[in-house]
C-alpha positions as CSV (number, residue, x, y, z in Angstrom):
1,M,85.1,132.5,95.9
2,A,86.0,129.1,94.4
3,D,88.5,126.9,96.3
4,V,92.1,127.6,96.7
5,C,94.5,124.6,97.1
6,I,97.6,124.9,98.9
7,F,100.1,122.2,98.2
8,V,103.0,121.3,100.5
9,G,105.7,118.8,100.2
10,A,108.6,118.2,102.7
11,R,108.8,119.9,106.0
12,P,110.3,123.3,104.9
13,G,107.3,123.6,102.5
14,Y,104.8,123.1,105.2
15,M,106.3,125.8,107.4
16,K,106.4,128.3,104.3
17,T,102.8,127.7,103.6
18,W,101.4,127.6,107.1
19,S,101.2,131.5,107.6
20,V,99.5,131.9,104.0
21,Y,96.9,129.2,105.4
22,Q,96.3,131.2,108.5
23,A,96.0,134.5,106.6
24,F,93.1,132.9,104.4
25,M,91.3,131.5,107.5
26,N,91.6,134.9,109.2
27,R,89.6,136.4,106.2
28,G,86.9,133.7,106.4
29,I,88.4,131.5,103.6
30,C,89.0,127.8,104.1
31,P,91.8,126.6,101.7
32,T,92.2,122.9,100.7
33,V,95.6,121.8,101.9
34,V,97.1,119.0,99.9
35,A,100.4,117.0,100.8
36,T,102.3,115.6,98.1
37,G,103.5,112.6,100.2
38,Q,107.0,113.4,101.4
39,H,107.9,113.3,105.2
40,H,104.6,111.9,106.1
41,D,105.3,111.5,109.9
42,I,107.5,114.6,110.1
43,L,104.5,116.7,108.8
44,K,102.3,115.2,111.3
45,Q,104.7,116.5,113.9
46,Q,104.6,119.9,112.4
47,Q,100.8,120.0,112.8
48,A,101.3,120.0,116.5
49,I,103.5,123.0,116.2
50,L,101.8,125.0,113.5
51,P,98.3,123.8,113.1
52,M,97.0,123.2,109.5
53,P,94.8,120.4,108.6
54,I,95.8,118.3,105.5
55,S,92.8,117.4,103.5
56,E,94.5,115.0,101.0
57,W,97.7,113.0,100.6
58,L,98.5,112.7,96.9
59,I,100.6,109.6,97.5
60,D,100.6,107.6,100.7
61,T,104.6,107.4,101.2
62,Q,107.5,108.7,99.5
63,P,108.8,106.1,97.1
64,N,112.6,105.7,97.1
65,V,112.9,106.3,93.3
66,P,115.0,108.7,91.3
67,L,113.8,112.4,91.1
68,A,112.4,112.1,87.5
69,Q,110.1,109.2,88.7
70,L,109.1,110.9,91.8
71,Y,108.2,113.8,89.5
72,S,106.3,111.8,87.4
73,Y,104.3,110.1,90.4
74,I,103.5,113.5,92.0
75,Y,102.5,115.2,88.5
76,D,100.0,112.3,87.7
77,A,98.5,112.3,91.0
78,A,98.2,116.2,91.3
79,R,96.8,116.3,87.7
80,M,94.0,113.8,88.6
81,F,93.4,115.6,91.9
82,L,93.1,119.1,90.3
83,E,90.8,117.8,87.3
84,N,88.4,116.6,90.0
85,D,88.7,119.6,92.2
86,Q,89.0,122.5,89.8
87,P,90.2,125.2,92.3
88,Q,90.4,128.7,91.5
89,A,94.2,129.1,92.2
90,V,97.0,126.5,93.2
91,F,99.5,127.7,95.6
92,V,103.0,126.1,95.7
93,N,106.3,127.1,97.4
94,G,109.8,126.9,96.9
95,D,111.8,125.1,94.4
96,T,111.4,121.5,95.1
97,T,110.7,118.7,92.6
98,S,107.2,118.3,94.1
99,A,106.4,122.0,93.7
100,L,107.5,121.9,90.2
101,A,105.3,118.8,89.6
102,V,102.5,120.3,90.9
103,A,102.9,123.6,89.1
104,T,103.3,121.9,85.8
105,A,100.0,119.8,86.3
106,A,98.2,123.2,87.1
107,F,99.6,124.8,84.2
108,H,98.6,122.1,81.8
109,L,95.0,122.4,83.2
110,Q,95.3,126.3,82.8
111,I,94.7,126.9,86.7
112,P,96.4,130.0,88.0
113,I,99.5,129.3,90.1
114,A,100.6,131.4,93.1
115,H,104.2,130.9,93.8
116,I,105.4,131.6,97.4
117,E,109.1,132.3,97.7
118,S,109.6,133.2,94.1
119,G,112.5,134.9,92.4
120,L,115.2,133.4,94.3
121,R,118.4,132.7,92.0
122,S,122.0,131.6,92.1
123,F,122.3,131.9,88.4
124,N,123.8,128.5,88.3
125,L,121.8,125.7,87.1
126,K,124.0,123.0,88.9
127,S,123.9,124.6,92.2
128,P,121.3,124.0,93.9
129,F,120.5,120.9,91.8
130,P,117.7,120.6,90.7
131,E,116.2,123.6,92.6
132,E,117.5,126.3,90.5
133,F,115.9,124.9,87.4
134,N,112.6,124.1,89.4
135,R,112.2,127.6,90.6
136,I,112.9,129.2,87.2
137,S,110.2,126.9,85.6
138,I,107.8,127.7,88.3
139,D,108.3,131.5,88.2
140,A,107.7,131.4,84.4
141,M,104.5,129.5,84.7
142,S,103.0,131.5,87.6
143,T,100.2,134.1,87.6
144,Y,101.1,135.4,91.0
145,L,104.7,135.7,92.4
146,F,105.3,136.5,95.9
147,A,108.9,137.6,96.1
148,P,110.9,137.8,99.4
149,T,112.9,140.8,98.4
150,E,113.0,143.8,95.9
151,R,115.7,142.1,94.0
152,A,113.7,138.9,93.7
153,A,110.7,140.8,92.5
154,K,112.8,142.2,89.6
155,I,114.0,138.7,88.7
156,C,110.4,137.6,88.5
157,L,109.4,140.4,86.2
158,A,112.5,139.8,83.8
159,I,111.4,136.1,83.4
160,N,107.6,136.5,83.7
161,P,106.6,140.3,82.4
162,Q,102.9,139.2,82.6
163,G,103.1,137.9,86.2
164,K,101.3,139.7,89.1
165,V,104.6,140.3,91.4
166,C,104.5,141.5,95.1
167,V,107.4,142.0,97.5
168,T,106.2,140.1,100.6
169,G,109.0,139.0,102.7
170,N,109.6,135.1,103.2
171,T,106.8,133.1,105.0
172,V,109.7,130.9,106.7
173,I,110.1,134.1,108.9
174,D,106.4,134.0,109.8
175,A,106.5,130.7,111.3
176,L,109.8,131.4,113.0
177,R,108.3,134.5,114.6
178,Y,105.5,132.3,116.0
179,V,107.6,129.6,117.4
180,L,110.4,131.9,119.0
181,P,108.4,132.9,122.1
182,T,107.5,129.3,122.9
183,L,111.2,128.2,123.4
184,P,112.8,127.5,126.7
185,K,114.8,130.4,128.1
186,D,117.7,128.3,129.3
187,R,120.6,127.8,126.9
188,H,123.3,125.0,126.5
189,C,126.1,125.2,129.1
190,R,128.9,124.7,126.6
191,P,129.6,127.0,123.4
192,Y,129.1,125.1,120.2
193,I,129.1,125.5,116.4
194,L,126.0,124.1,114.6
195,L,126.5,122.2,111.4
196,D,123.8,121.6,108.8
197,M,125.2,120.0,105.6
198,H,123.1,118.0,103.2
199,R,123.2,119.2,99.5
200,R,123.5,117.0,96.7
201,E,126.2,119.1,95.0
202,T,128.6,118.6,97.7
203,S,130.7,115.2,97.4
204,E,131.1,112.8,100.2
205,S,134.7,113.3,100.2
206,D,134.6,117.2,100.5
207,M,131.8,116.6,103.1
208,E,134.1,114.4,105.0
209,R,137.0,116.8,104.8
210,I,134.8,119.8,105.9
211,V,134.0,118.2,109.1
212,E,137.6,117.3,109.9
213,I,138.4,121.0,109.1
214,I,135.5,122.1,111.5
215,L,137.0,119.6,114.3
216,E,140.5,121.2,113.8
217,Q,139.7,124.7,113.7
218,T,137.3,124.7,116.7
219,A,139.7,122.7,119.0
220,S,141.5,125.6,120.4
221,Y,138.3,127.5,121.1
222,D,136.9,124.6,122.9
223,F,133.7,124.7,121.0
224,D,131.5,121.6,120.4
225,I,130.1,120.9,117.1
226,I,126.4,119.9,117.2
227,W,125.4,118.1,113.9
228,P,121.8,117.0,113.1
229,A,122.7,114.5,110.5
230,H,120.2,114.7,107.5
231,P,118.7,111.5,106.5
232,N,120.3,111.6,103.1
233,P,122.4,108.3,102.6
234,K,125.5,110.3,101.8
235,V,125.3,112.5,104.9
236,Q,124.7,109.4,107.2
237,A,127.8,107.5,105.7
238,V,129.9,110.5,106.6
239,A,128.4,111.0,110.0
240,L,129.0,107.3,110.8
241,K,132.7,107.8,110.0
242,F,133.0,110.4,112.8
243,M,130.9,108.9,115.4
244,Q,133.7,107.6,117.8
245,R,136.4,110.0,116.4
246,S,135.8,113.2,118.7
247,M,134.0,113.7,122.0
248,R,133.3,117.2,120.9
249,L,131.3,116.1,117.9
250,V,127.7,115.6,119.1
251,L,125.7,113.7,116.5
252,L,121.9,113.9,116.5
253,R,119.1,112.6,114.4
254,P,117.4,115.2,112.4
255,Q,115.5,117.4,114.9
256,P,111.9,118.6,115.2
257,Y,111.6,122.1,114.0
258,V,111.1,123.6,117.5
259,N,114.6,122.0,118.6
260,F,116.4,122.9,115.6
261,V,115.3,126.6,116.1
262,R,116.6,126.4,119.7
263,L,119.9,125.1,118.5
264,M,120.3,127.8,116.1
265,R,119.4,130.4,118.6
266,D,122.0,129.0,121.0
267,A,124.9,128.5,118.6
268,E,127.9,130.7,118.4
269,L,128.0,130.3,114.6
270,I,126.1,128.2,112.1
271,L,127.6,126.3,109.1
272,T,125.1,125.5,106.6
273,D,124.2,124.8,103.1
274,S,120.3,125.7,103.6
275,G,119.1,129.1,102.4
276,G,116.2,128.8,104.7
277,V,118.5,128.5,107.7
278,V,120.5,131.7,106.5
279,E,117.2,133.7,106.5
280,E,116.0,132.2,110.0
281,A,119.4,132.8,111.5
282,I,119.2,136.5,110.7
283,T,116.0,136.8,112.7
284,I,117.4,134.7,115.5
285,G,120.7,136.8,115.6
286,T,123.3,134.1,114.8
287,P,125.8,134.5,112.1
288,T,126.1,131.8,109.3
289,L,128.8,130.5,106.8
290,Q,127.1,129.1,103.7
291,L,128.6,125.9,102.5
292,R,127.6,126.5,99.0
293,D,129.5,127.5,95.9
294,Y,126.6,129.8,94.7
295,T,124.3,131.6,96.9
296,D,120.6,132.6,96.3
297,R,120.7,134.6,99.5
298,Q,122.7,137.5,98.2
299,E,121.1,140.0,100.5
300,A,122.4,138.2,103.7
301,I,126.1,138.3,102.3
302,G,125.7,142.1,101.3
303,H,124.5,143.0,104.8
304,Q,127.6,140.9,106.4
305,Y,124.9,138.6,108.0
306,S,126.5,135.7,106.4
307,W,129.6,134.8,104.6
308,L,129.9,132.4,101.6
309,A,132.5,129.7,102.5
310,T,131.9,127.5,99.3
311,T,132.3,123.8,99.4
312,N,135.9,123.6,98.6
313,P,137.6,122.5,101.9
314,D,140.7,124.8,101.6
315,E,138.4,127.9,101.3
316,V,136.1,126.7,104.2
317,E,139.2,126.5,106.3
318,R,140.5,129.9,105.5
319,I,137.1,131.5,105.9
320,L,136.3,129.4,109.2
321,K,139.7,130.5,110.6
322,I,138.5,134.3,110.3
323,A,134.9,133.7,111.4
324,L,135.8,131.9,114.7
325,L,138.0,134.9,115.6
326,Y,135.3,137.2,115.3
327,A,132.2,134.9,116.2
328,P,131.4,136.5,119.6
329,S,131.4,140.1,118.4
330,W,129.7,139.0,115.1
331,K,126.8,137.4,117.1
332,A,126.6,140.4,119.4
333,R,126.6,142.8,116.4
334,M,123.6,140.7,114.9
335,K,121.1,141.5,117.8
336,D,118.1,143.3,116.6
337,V,119.2,143.5,113.1
338,K,116.8,144.2,110.2
339,N,116.0,141.1,108.4
340,P,116.0,141.8,104.5
341,Y,113.8,138.6,104.2
342,G,110.7,140.0,106.0
343,N,109.5,140.9,109.4
344,G,106.8,138.1,110.0
345,D,103.9,139.3,107.8
346,A,104.8,137.7,104.4
347,G,101.6,135.4,104.7
348,D,99.2,138.2,105.2
349,R,100.8,140.4,102.4
350,S,100.7,137.4,99.9
351,V,97.0,136.7,100.6
352,E,96.0,140.3,100.5
353,F,97.7,140.8,97.2
354,F,96.3,137.6,95.7
355,L,92.8,138.4,96.7
356,W,93.3,141.9,95.3
357,G,94.3,140.3,92.1
358,V,91.5,138.1,91.9
359,Q,89.0,141.0,92.3
360,R,90.8,142.9,89.4
361,C,91.2,139.8,86.9
362,Q,92.4,142.5,84.4
363,L,95.1,143.9,86.9
364,K,97.3,146.2,84.9
365,T,99.7,147.0,87.8
366,Q,102.2,144.1,87.7
367,Y,104.5,145.0,90.4
368,L,103.8,146.1,93.8
369,S,106.4,146.9,96.7
370,V,104.3,146.9,100.0
């Protein structure tokens, strides 16, 4: 079998491709893992937790440039690499600018693309921005589409009727289930709310007001607020304003993956604008409020595992007030719930379907639910 290339970008991308790499290795196939260059040091930390050797770095360090220029850098480097390597297929994941750049380079060279975490949609091109555009484009170019849910699979077929689509679950759950048994069993002494906020579409003023609301609403419950502040300059500017304003607000640097998983596990409630955190929190058993105006995790909303709080401070205040009343019983009710995003075997399902498709190059069955 010809070479398979797995491309990873930032830390979430590493986590989402790790189980796919392991599934290939378990079948005696050693894929080439290529990092696009973001989060160089963070990816090396991840390797100690989720072993996956990186064979190549497209760019040495992530340049501090606008997204369009970053896209150009990664596209050029990916095209040069793929022209020399000529793999049988290129695996990309998610909806990042780096994933779009690599997928476009592969598409231009007519190399089949396998898209991990395909079919997610908010149906608003401005939220999340530019991720919604990125994932629509990657889905349209892909030969193999690994959809987390039945709903996502139907969306994939709508935009790419010729694509080979399989419902696999989300590979981020695979990594989480691998890490959970390694966590210390002891828990934090004081109850707390975990805050995770970094999206581009949330203005700095709204972000600041949301933090104020969280402090005000949680005061009567005597909850701490733990906030691992994202390195995004906007987030850091807001975090600095609150550094000395409340003893209950605990500001942390961005946390290693295992530490963050532990913070999610022990929280009473999570306020997040990350779709991946929403999926992970269901497996862990912690309820979430989504700080987004449009969600791409509708299944979580439908099952009442998560509520949409928006980025409007007034709406956040209204929703949070209700959520805090029910937080203890809500969390108790979420123990051992079935996660609509998979049970930890998405990597195996993806690789099995891919190899089946390679063996049947003229595969007629375009949609498989497993």
